[in-house]
C-alpha positions as a printed Julia matrix, in Angstrom:
109×3 Matrix{Float64}:
  11.89   23.69  -12.33
  10.17   21.86  -15.18
  11.2    18.54  -13.68
   9.56   19.49  -10.37
   6.44   20.58  -12.19
   6.22   17.27  -14.08
   6.85   15.33  -10.88
   4.15   17.27   -9.05
   1.73   16.71  -11.92
   2.45   12.98  -11.88
   2.01   12.83   -8.11
  -1.32   14.66   -8.42
  -2.41   12.2   -11.13
  -1.47    9.22   -8.97
  -3.21   10.71   -5.94
  -6.38   11.2    -8.02
  -6.21    7.58   -9.16
  -5.78    6.43   -5.57
  -8.71    8.62   -4.51
 -10.93    7.05   -7.18
  -9.83    3.56   -6.14
 -10.59    4.25   -2.48
 -13.98    5.68   -3.39
 -14.79    2.52   -5.34
 -13.74    0.35   -2.38
 -16.01    2.46   -0.17
 -18.9     2.08   -2.6
 -18.45   -1.71   -2.65
 -18.3    -1.92    1.15
 -21.49    0.15    1.39
 -23.2    -2.1    -1.16
 -22.29   -5.21    0.86
 -23.62   -3.56    4.03
 -26.83   -2.53    2.28
 -27.33   -6.05    0.91
 -26.99   -7.54    4.39
 -29.45   -5.0     5.77
 -31.86   -6.07    3.04
 -31.49   -9.72    4.03
 -32.3    -8.84    7.64
 -35.4    -6.9     6.61
 -36.46   -9.83    4.41
 -36.65  -12.19    7.38
 -40.15  -11.04    8.24
 -42.33  -14.16    8.27
 -45.09  -14.28    5.68
 -48.48  -15.26    7.11
 -49.17  -18.98    6.97
 -52.25  -19.06    4.77
 -54.33  -22.13    3.95
 -53.21  -24.13    6.97
 -55.07  -25.28   10.0
 -54.53  -23.06   13.03
 -52.29  -25.69   14.67
 -50.19  -26.22   11.52
 -49.94  -22.46   10.99
 -48.73  -21.97   14.57
 -46.17  -24.75   14.16
 -44.93  -23.3    10.89
 -44.66  -19.81   12.37
 -42.82  -21.16   15.42
 -40.37  -23.15   13.29
 -39.77  -20.25   10.95
 -39.37  -17.87   13.89
 -36.63  -20.02   15.43
 -34.81  -20.28   12.11
 -35.22  -16.55   11.42
 -33.87  -15.65   14.87
 -30.73  -17.74   14.28
 -30.3   -16.28   10.79
 -30.85  -12.75   12.11
 -28.07  -13.28   14.68
 -25.69  -14.42   11.93
 -26.63  -11.52    9.7
 -26.32   -8.98   12.52
 -22.78  -10.21   13.21
 -21.95   -9.91    9.52
 -23.56   -6.46    9.42
 -21.42   -5.31   12.35
 -18.25   -6.42   10.52
 -19.42   -4.7     7.34
 -20.19   -1.48    9.19
 -16.66   -1.46   10.62
 -15.31   -2.01    7.1
 -17.39    0.91    5.78
 -15.97    3.17    8.49
 -12.44    2.0     7.68
 -13.02    2.66    3.98
 -14.48    6.09    4.75
 -11.3     7.01    6.63
  -9.13    5.77    3.76
 -11.23    7.7     1.23
 -10.98   10.89    3.31
  -7.2    10.6     3.46
  -6.99    9.93   -0.29
  -9.26   12.92   -0.97
  -7.09   15.14    1.22
  -3.87   14.07   -0.47
  -5.32   14.53   -3.93
  -6.67   17.96   -3.03
  -3.38   19.18   -1.54
  -1.42   18.0    -4.57
  -3.97   19.59   -6.92
  -3.66   22.9    -5.06
   0.13   22.76   -5.18
   0.02   21.99   -8.89
  -2.32   24.95   -9.52
   0.04   27.33   -7.72
   2.98   26.34   -9.91
């Protein structure tokens, strides 16, 4: 009986460690996603001040083309990161469930 109790306690401890690890992986995935979202928001073109109207229009057009290409790249990266966040959320939920079940079993003993 004591051996089972120790084994259950150890399993609960390991499940809690796994839960914490999965939560950290989720936090990191969310941080990467948030950073990419920030890069997309930062692509807004600043006004071209101090230039002639023709030069300002050329600068805005050139920047707009570059920003559109960069936005496409970042949106693709953001989509991959959002999938990773969802995958990490699922893993964290499972780890939470396991840790909670083992904790409840340990409390009953």
